[in-house]
C-alpha positions in Angstrom: -19.3 2.1 -1.4 -16.0 2.0 -3.7 -12.8 0.5 -2.7 -9.7 1.5 -4.7 -6.5 0.1 -4.0 -2.8 2.0 -5.4 -0.1 0.4 -5.7 3.0 1.6 -7.5 6.4 1.7 -8.4 8.4 3.9 -5.7 8.2 7.5 -7.5 5.4 6.8 -10.0 3.1 9.5 -8.3 0.8 7.1 -6.7 0.4 8.7 -3.3 -0.3 12.2 -5.1 -2.6 10.4 -7.6 -4.0 8.3 -4.9 -4.6 11.2 -2.9 -5.9 13.4 -6.4 -8.3 10.5 -7.5 -9.9 10.5 -3.3 -10.7 14.0 -3.1 -12.5 14.5 -6.5 -14.5 11.6 -5.2 -14.9 12.5 -1.8 -12.8 8.9 -0.6 -10.9 8.5 2.9 -7.0 8.2 1.7 -5.8 5.4 3.6 -1.9 5.6 4.3 -0.3 7.1 7.0 -3.4 6.1 9.4 -3.4 2.7 8.8 0.0 3.2 10.8 -1.8 4.4 13.5 -4.5 2.3 13.5 -1.9 -0.5 13.5 -0.3 0.8 16.8 -3.7 1.4 18.9 -4.8 -2.0 18.0 -1.2 -4.0 18.8 -1.2 -1.2 21.7 2.4 0.3 20.9 3.5 4.2 19.3 2.9 4.9 15.3 7.3 4.5 15.6 6.7 1.1 16.9 5.2 0.2 13.5 6.6 2.8 11.2 10.1 0.5 12.2 8.5 -2.8 11.0 7.6 -1.6 8.0 10.5 0.1 7.2 12.3 -3.3 7.8 9.6 -5.6 6.4 11.1 -6.4 3.4 14.5 -8.6 4.6 12.2 -9.7 7.7 8.8 -11.0 6.9 8.0 -14.3 5.9 4.3 -15.1 5.5 2.1 -15.6 2.8 -0.4 -12.6 2.8 -3.7 -14.4 3.3 -7.5 -13.4 4.3 -6.2 -16.1 7.1 -5.7 -14.8 10.3 -3.1 -16.3 13.0 -3.3 -18.4 15.5 -1.5 -16.0 18.1 -3.8 -13.0 16.9 -6.4 -14.8 18.0 -4.9 -15.3 21.3 -3.8 -12.4 21.7 -7.4 -10.9 21.4 -9.0 -13.2 23.9 -7.1 -12.9 26.5 -6.2 -8.6 25.7 -1.9 -9.5 25.5 -1.3 -6.1 23.9 1.7 -3.6 24.1 3.4 -5.6 21.8 4.1 -6.1 18.3 6.8 -8.0 15.3 6.7 -8.4 12.0 3.9 -11.3 11.8 1.8 -9.6 14.3 2.0 -7.1 12.7 1.6 -9.0 9.1 -2.3 -10.2 11.0 -3.0 -6.6 12.1 -2.6 -5.2 8.9 -5.0 -7.9 7.3 -7.6 -7.1 9.7 -7.6 -3.9 9.9 -7.7 -3.7 6.0 -10.5 -5.6 5.5 -12.6 -3.6 8.3 -11.3 -0.3 5.9 -12.7 -1.9 3.0 -15.8 -2.7 4.4 -16.8 0.9 5.7 -16.2 1.7 1.4 -16.0 4.6 -0.3 -12.1 4.6 0.5 -8.1 4.7 -1.9 -5.8 2.8 -0.1 -2.0 3.3 -0.5 -0.2 0.1 -1.3 0.7 -1.8 2.4 0.0 -5.4 -0.3 -4.1 -4.1 -0.6 -4.3 -5.6 -3.7 -3.9 -9.1 -2.8 -5.8 -8.5 0.9 -8.6 -7.6 -0.9 -7.9 -9.5 -3.8 -11.5 -11.3 -4.1 -13.1 -8.2 -1.9 -16.3 -7.6 -5.1 -16.1 -3.7 -4.5 -12.4 -3.0 -5.1 -10.7 -1.8 -8.0 -7.1 -2.0 -7.8 -5.0 0.3 -9.4 -1.0 0.3 -10.7 1.4 3.0 -11.2 4.0 2.2 -13.5 7.1 4.8 -14.6 10.7 4.4 -15.1 13.8 5.0 -13.6 14.5 7.9 -14.8 10.9 9.9 -14.2 10.9 8.6 -10.7 13.9 10.3 -9.9 12.7 13.0 -12.0 9.9 13.1 -9.9 11.1 12.6 -7.0 13.7 15.7 -7.3 10.5 17.5 -8.3 8.3 17.0 -5.9 10.5 15.9 -2.4 13.2 18.8 -3.4 15.6 15.7 -3.2 18.6 16.1 -5.4 19.5 13.8 -8.0 22.1 11.3 -6.6 19.4 11.7 -3.7 16.8 10.7 -5.6 18.1 8.0 -7.5 19.3 6.1 -4.3 16.5 6.9 -2.6 13.9 4.7 -5.8 16.5 2.4 -5.7 16.3 1.7 -2.1 12.9 1.6 -2.1 12.7 -1.2 -5.3 15.1 -3.3 -3.2 12.7 -3.1 -0.3 9.9 -3.8 -2.4 11.5 -7.1 -4.1 12.9 -8.2 -0.9 9.4 -7.5 1.1 6.9 -9.7 -1.7 9.5 -11.9 -2.4 9.8 -12.9 1.8 5.5 -13.1 1.8 5.9 -15.5 -1.7 4.8 -13.3 -3.9 7.1 -12.5 -7.0 3.6 -11.0 -9.2 3.4 -7.6 -8.1 3.2 -5.5 -11.8 1.6 -8.5 -13.0 -0.7 -6.7 -14.8 -4.1 -9.8 -14.3 -3.6 -9.0 -11.2 -4.9 -5.2 -11.7 -8.7 -3.5 -13.3 -6.3 -1.1 -14.8 -2.5 -0.2 -15.1 -1.2 3.3 -15.7 2.1 4.2 -17.3 2.9 7.6 -16.2 5.4 7.7 -18.5 2.6 8.3 -21.1 0.3 9.9 -19.5 0.3 13.3 -16.8 -1.3 12.9 -12.9 -4.4 14.2 -13.8 -5.7 11.7 -17.4 -4.1 9.4 -15.2 -6.4 10.3 -11.8 -9.9 11.0 -14.9 -9.0 7.2 -16.2 -9.4 5.6 -12.6 -12.5 7.8 -12.2 -14.2 6.4 -15.1 -13.1 3.0 -14.1 -15.4 3.5 -10.8 -19.4 3.4 -10.6 -20.8 6.6 -9.5 
């Protein structure tokens, strides 16, 4: 019933590696379906959730924690749904990621899961890093971007990630002490990274 969280610098291959690990283990890969689950819980469209995620780096202001705000509890008790803002999004995210982890056998990509599940006894937290040039090259090779477009996207996502974690008072997201394993993808290929993760997780 293990849980694996994959945090990554954008373009370091976290999504690709996460999918490969999930496939090897027969685990669920939780990424876009988290958006769907938040949308269903809040009774809003997935596009609404996606737009909030895109803007989160500039607007989120709460500390990620396992505590759920009274606003969410009140809304659930009164069944007043059909609305979502940045604060409620984070509350739903905490609850849903905790629920996914409770079911186990899952690889969770990003969304602060290394913090939300920081004390989870069966969670293994992985961080993927790489240098800027390699991350630009990765985006060019895997997403058919031009070099200038790939560099623009990597720069934008780096800034969004930094702003997001600053707003939620978490500036140590690349601190190795948060993770069971840090993979420098400039030093290995994806198959080697996947093998190291598989070796870490109890069979």
